[in-house]
N, C-alpha and C positions, 0 to 999 in steps of 0.2 A: 155736175160740179159739186153738189153737196156730198155725194159719195166719196169723192176725192178728198174733200175737206175732212170728213169723218175719218177716213183712213189715215190722213196725216195726223189728226189730233190723237188718234189711238196709237200712233207710232212713237209719240213723244214719251221719253222716259220720265218717270216721276222721281223727285228727289227723295233721298233716304230721310227718315225721321231723325231729328237731332238726338245725339247721344243723351241717354238718361231721360228721354221724354215719355217713356212708357215702361211699365213693369213687364219684363220678358216672361217671367213665369206665368203671370196672369194672362198675358197675351196668348201664350200657348194654350191655356185652358179656354180662352175666348175663341180660339180657332175651332175648337170642338163645338162650342155653342153656335158659331157662325155656320158651320157645316151640318149641324144637327138641329137641336131644339129651336134655334133662332130662325131657321129656314132662309137665312140670308143668301146662301149659295144657290138658291133656286133661280135667282135673277142676277146676282153678282157673281158671274162665272168667268172662267178662263184667267189668263195672266193679267188682264186689265180689270177683272172683277166687274164685268158688265155683259149683258146680253145684247146691248145696242150694236155691237160689231157684227151681230147676226141679223140685224134689222128688226129685232123684237121691240115693240113699243107696248106701253101699259095704259089701260084706262085709269082715269083718276080714282075711281072707286076701288081699284085694286090696291092703291097706295094710301088712301085716306088723306091725300093732299088736296088742297083747294083746286078745283077744276078750272078756275078762271084762266090761268096761263095756258093750260093745255087747249082750252077752247079757242085760243087765238092762233093755234097752229093748223096746218092743213089736215092733220090726222086727228086732232082732238085728244092726243095721247102724250104720255111722257116717256122719255128714254131712261134707262137705268144708268145713273151716274157712275162712271168708273171710280173705284175706291182708292186706287194707288195715289198717295199724296193727299188724300182728303183731309187729313189733319191740318193742312195749311190753308184751307179754303172755307172757313166759316163765314157767314151762316150757311145752313144747309137747306135742302129742298129747293125746288125751282123758284119758290116765292120767298126764300130766306126766312121762313117761319121757325126754323129750328136753330137756335143760337149755338148749340154745342153738339158734339157727338152723343153726349148723354141724352140730350133732348131727342135726337134721332132714334136712339135705341128705345127710349121711353114711349115715343110715338108708336113705333111698330109693335112693341110689346103689348100696348093697350089695344091698338087698332086691329091687330091680327090675333089677339087673344093668346099670345104665346105663353103667358104665365111663367116668365123668367123670374128666378129668384134675384134678390138684390146682388148677390155675389156673381151670378151669371151675367147680369147687366153690366156690372163693373168690368168683368173679364172680357166681355164682348167689346166694350169701349176701348180697353187696352189693346185688343187685337186690331181694331180699326186704326188706332193711333200708330200701330206698328207697320202698317201697309205703305 
């Protein structure tokens, strides 16, 4: 039953971001960060920007997110959140610990040692807002 629910959830279309809600030129540069230096596309894959549709789950230590919620599941792992329409669903992370997309990018930049420049971080946020 859960597989059918996941399939249904991933079949739902995400709304388009509101007009003027992101900088298109910065978002295009952010796509390069997403697919390159930011390493986001290693988990946020495909048209839904998630590997959960392939049944991949991640250990809390892979994400740097508090393991308490994952420990309550049968697997002890987290699924990769689909990113389409993520701009409309703050706060972020399974525990709501990231208030903004800026906070999400800052978390992964620090936790994964990405060494993004301030410009790359801003561009990546603009790209996330465009999805």
